[in-house]
Structure formats: C-alpha cells, structure tokens
C-alpha positions as CSV (number, residue, x, y, z in Angstrom):
1,M,6.4,-10.2,-5.3
2,C,3.6,-7.6,-5.8
3,A,5.4,-6.0,-8.7
4,A,5.8,-9.3,-10.5
5,A,2.1,-10.0,-9.9
6,C,0.9,-6.7,-11.5
7,P,-0.4,-7.2,-15.0
8,S,-0.4,-3.5,-15.7
9,D,3.3,-3.1,-14.6
10,C,2.4,0.0,-12.4
11,I,4.5,-1.0,-9.3
12,Y,8.2,0.0,-9.2
13,I,10.4,-1.3,-6.4
14,E,14.1,-0.8,-5.7
15,A,15.3,-3.2,-2.8
16,E,18.3,-2.4,-0.6
17,Q,20.1,-4.4,2.1
18,D,19.4,-3.3,5.7
19,A,22.8,-2.5,7.2
20,R,21.4,-2.3,10.8
21,P,22.1,-5.1,13.2
22,Y,19.3,-7.7,13.5
23,S,18.1,-6.4,16.9
24,E,17.7,-2.8,15.6
25,R,15.6,-3.5,12.7
26,I,11.9,-2.6,12.6
27,G,11.2,-5.7,10.5
28,R,13.4,-8.8,10.6
29,D,14.1,-9.0,7.0
30,E,17.5,-8.4,5.5
31,R,16.1,-6.3,2.6
32,Y,13.6,-3.4,2.5
33,A,12.1,-1.3,-0.3
34,K,14.2,1.8,-0.7
35,V,11.9,3.0,-3.5
36,Y,8.4,1.8,-3.8
37,N,6.1,3.6,-6.3
38,I,2.6,2.8,-7.6
39,D,1.4,4.6,-10.7
40,Y,-2.3,4.7,-10.1
41,G,-2.7,6.1,-13.7
42,R,-1.8,2.6,-15.0
43,C,-3.3,0.7,-12.1
44,I,-6.5,-1.5,-13.0
45,F,-7.4,-2.1,-9.4
46,C,-7.3,-5.9,-10.0
47,G,-6.1,-6.8,-6.6
48,Y,-3.3,-9.2,-7.6
49,C,-0.8,-7.1,-5.7
50,V,-2.7,-7.4,-2.5
51,E,-2.9,-11.3,-2.8
52,A,0.7,-11.6,-3.8
53,C,2.1,-9.3,-1.0
54,P,3.8,-11.7,1.6
55,K,3.7,-9.0,4.4
56,D,0.0,-7.8,3.9
57,A,1.3,-4.3,3.4
58,I,-0.8,-3.6,0.4
59,T,-4.5,-3.1,0.8
60,H,-7.3,-1.7,-1.3
61,G,-9.8,0.1,1.1
62,Y,-12.4,2.7,0.7
63,N,-10.0,5.6,-0.1
64,F,-10.4,5.0,-3.8
65,E,-11.4,8.5,-4.7
66,I,-8.2,9.6,-6.3
67,S,-9.4,12.0,-9.1
68,V,-6.7,14.6,-9.9
69,F,-6.2,17.4,-12.4
70,N,-2.6,16.5,-13.0
71,R,-1.7,13.0,-14.2
72,A,1.7,13.3,-12.3
73,D,-0.3,13.4,-9.0
74,L,-1.3,9.7,-9.6
75,L,2.2,8.5,-9.1
76,K,2.4,7.7,-5.4
77,R,5.6,7.1,-3.5
78,K,6.2,5.1,-0.4
79,E,5.7,8.1,1.8
80,D,2.3,8.8,0.3
81,L,1.1,5.2,0.8
82,L,1.8,4.9,4.4
83,I,-1.5,4.7,6.3
84,T,-0.4,7.4,8.9
85,N,-0.2,10.0,6.0
86,Q,-3.4,9.1,4.2
87,K,-6.5,11.2,4.5
88,Q,-9.2,9.0,5.9
89,S,-12.7,8.9,4.6
90,K,-15.5,10.7,6.4
91,N,-18.0,7.8,5.6
92,Y,-15.8,4.9,6.6
93,R,-13.3,4.0,9.3
94,V,-11.0,1.1,10.3
95,A,-12.9,-1.4,12.4
96,L,-11.8,-2.0,15.9
97,S,-10.6,-5.4,16.8
98,S,-13.5,-5.8,19.4
99,E,-16.2,-5.1,16.7
100,V,-17.8,-7.9,14.7
101,V,-17.8,-6.8,11.1
102,D,-17.4,-8.7,7.8
103,S,-14.6,-6.5,6.4
104,E,-11.6,-4.4,7.6
105,Y,-13.7,-1.3,7.4
106,K,-16.9,-0.2,9.1
107,E,-19.5,2.1,7.8
108,V,-19.9,5.3,9.9
C-alpha cells in the first residue's frame, strides 16, 4: 500500500509467501516483504507512505540528514531501514512511554 501511495515512485517492494507455520511467524500475515527498497534520491518526503502503511512500519523522524557524496548511497534496503541498525541523532531520542510529549521524539 505504501508503494502505491508514493507519488514519486521511490518505493520498491517484492512480496513473498511466508512458508512457516502460523505459530512460528513473527507477524501473523501470510506474506512479507522479501525486498523493500526506498530510493531517497527520488523521495519528496511527502509522508503519504507513512499514512498508507497498514502496520505503522514507516515513520519519518528526526534522522533526516542523509547527505551523501555518492547517489547510490541514497538507495536504502530493508536492512538499512530497520530501527535497530540506524544511527540515532545526538539531539533527539525516542520518547519513553511514561513521558508526556506531543510527538514520538523528545528533544535532549
């Protein structure tokens, strides 16, 4: 759904059937994204993909400083986009659930 919502056509997805039994799956869906690429060289940061994502897996946060010397480095694969692999900003952090803030991120 996110790729269909993207006006700049910068999201590429290849779906595949999950062959594991229902009880062993991480998610409960029958299909998963085998390939998930976003070309940030084409992205216009409109946020339509964020709103269209049924799993809330796509977010636009404060890690937007993606200047590079090589255009090929703007193509991000699924492994690059996982939150556990991203370099976090020194000025912002994810807000704790106990904190009262008006966004997902808190200024440090």
